[in-house]
Phi, psi and omega in degrees: 000319178296323178297321179297316179296323178295320178295317179297318179296321179296320179296317180296319179295319180296318178295322179294320178295321179296320180296320181294322179295319180297325179289328181293315185267354179087154181223131182295336183280341180263141182264004183238129178241122180264135183238162173235148183297128177078009181247127176282148177219134178260141177199170182241134178251138178241145182300327183272349185229084175292161183233162177238129178261138183225142178232120181259167170056052177282131182292152182288340179274005177270128181265318179214157180244144174242109180257124182231149182225143186223145170218172185288306180213348179276152185271144176229142179256128179243127188219154175284336184221170179292330177278121184276116177235148183300324184270004178229014183210165176216143182232133179164186178271342175224099184223152179209159178228142174261127180248113177278120186280143174277162177302136178069008179283132181235356180229140180221143181229151174225158180243134185237136176202167177217149176255006179290148179291321179268153176300145183250127178270121188237161170226134183222158179204137170262136179240144183247148179221153183263182185289340178270349180281139176295153183259110180298128180071018183289345178242050181287127177234002187243323186260180190285320184292147175296316174238114188240103180271009186274153173253127183258129187239136174230146180215156169219195184295336187259319187214161171244138183231129176244146176215153184209163180276146178297154180268173176234159177288158183288164179205161184277169177295140177077003180258143178293131180300147177300146181293151181259339187257020178279173177290165183296142179184157183287349179270000184233191189293349185290348178274352185282150176232154186234123176257122181263126184244149180231137182223123181267135173282162177303142182296142176061018178250101181253020183282152181291319181297319180297318180298309183296326178293317181284336175296333177296336179277357185236014184263325184248152187303309182299319181292322180297314182291333181276331189250330186263172180251127178283125185265315184203154175244127180250145173263174181292342179274346180278157175286131184279068181207133182223141179246146178228159174290143183277132180240101183295124176083357180259120180288133179223141176243133178242146173208160181234131176249122178264135186240131174259103184292340181291313178261354185056049180242158185227157171209147183253142171285183177276120181296149179231146182232160177201155172247005184056032179201176183244140177274351185242324183282148177287316178279129183074030182288159175274357160294152184298177182301320181290346180268357177296149183298328182296329181275000174279349173280125185299322180297315180294318182298310184288330175295316177296317179298318181293320180296319178294320181293328182275335186300315184296312176300325179294320180296320183264018183298329181282348180221079185293332181295314178296320179300317180295319180294315179297319180297314179296320183290315185281309183288323178297318178289334178293335176298330175293322177299317178295324178294318178295322180295344177285341183242329181233138181293131173212134182285348180293334178292343180291345180302317179259328183297318181292327176293318177296319178297320179295325181284327186266334183247119183291338183262002183289343180292346178270353185272144173279138188248026177290131179229146178284155176241102190244194184299318178304321182293323178295319180295312181294322178297321178295319178296316179300313179297319180296315180294320180296314181295315180295321179294317179295317180297317180297318180292321180295318179291324181289325183273358181293129182085352179275158178300143179286167174295151177307134180292163181284164188304325181296318179293323176297316179297321180293318178296320179296322179294318178295323179296318180294327181289323186266341184264105182282343178280344179285124180305328181291345178294330184271001176286131181295154176300160183300325182294316179292322179296319178295323179293323177297317178297319179295322179296318179296320178295323180291323179293335181295331182266358178277153178287138177289140180284138179292144182268155176097178184270131179244001182278132179299142180285137179270132178278000000 
């Protein structure tokens, strides 16, 4: 009997443990997600099953909450209510809302949904701030939300541009927020400063898990200051807009930390990320250039490859000696890279290996050719560069003072023409120019049609 009770107890414990794990990671069948302040949570959103986020046991010294949600590229809508309105909701892959707490309020809720056809994998976190902390986006005059803590990002082939709404100074619960449109003064938002931070994701890593993991380092003030690089500091008089160079396929996370120098307090905006490319569109896609559909056509691929291969010799046609030295130095040292690639993995060997595969395998044009660039590649790249530079330098010093390579035919023809002009002993020097020769021929043809002059004396004899 005791053994039976022990078995029943073990089953109950196992079921309780399973339930707790499901609550931690979220469940698509439940419409309620419970959060804790400062704790990240992963969950999946479905178009047919919106969810409600709830936060219990909010401390009385908390003035406002910043709830933010992130996904890789699919859009999620975050709203204060079930009814989606422009001034109470935000839609995007990096969005957040500021909730100003009422006196004695200890529970807060948000509504989450998506209109995407496929389920969206999300990560969310609620952050709390006190009455002395500045309010991100508290003086918004440009965007839809009354308080907008979001960073808006635009990019093209050349640059990425971020802009955000100015912040406001902190205030207690139940107190009217300080005005934003007053004259400058240390008691208002004009004393605030903004630090813009930039954080690069690992190269060639476009995975969803990597992005969400690194976004955790850019959500809270201490982590942002410890992991990211501060690019610029803006004052309240500056335009809240910063531009960066666009890096196609390179993941970057941006965030802004607003600082109140009077209380020495900080608050972070909602981080935003970009790869300067699209995961869904064909044009401007995030697979590398060789993975574009247009290059899967063998005719286009080999035509492009041939044009690139011919371009370099054409550029150096006027200096064949330099072309030969560069070719020997670069291609000769690359053979060492191929030798290393036979024993240690390096993506640099794919430069030639993938071309050979494309030439030998008719179905290789359907394969994606993304390769990682890791520590081994940096070492091999350094060896390749060192060998190439040393080989080119050695050849240039060895060939110094030696006869040059035979000039190309045009230069030979030009030299021969100059020799004929200056050498009077050369029989060809006495040959008339082409223009004079043509005129002589024309004169002879004209004489052919003239009447022959009569021969003999025609003058009458004088007696």
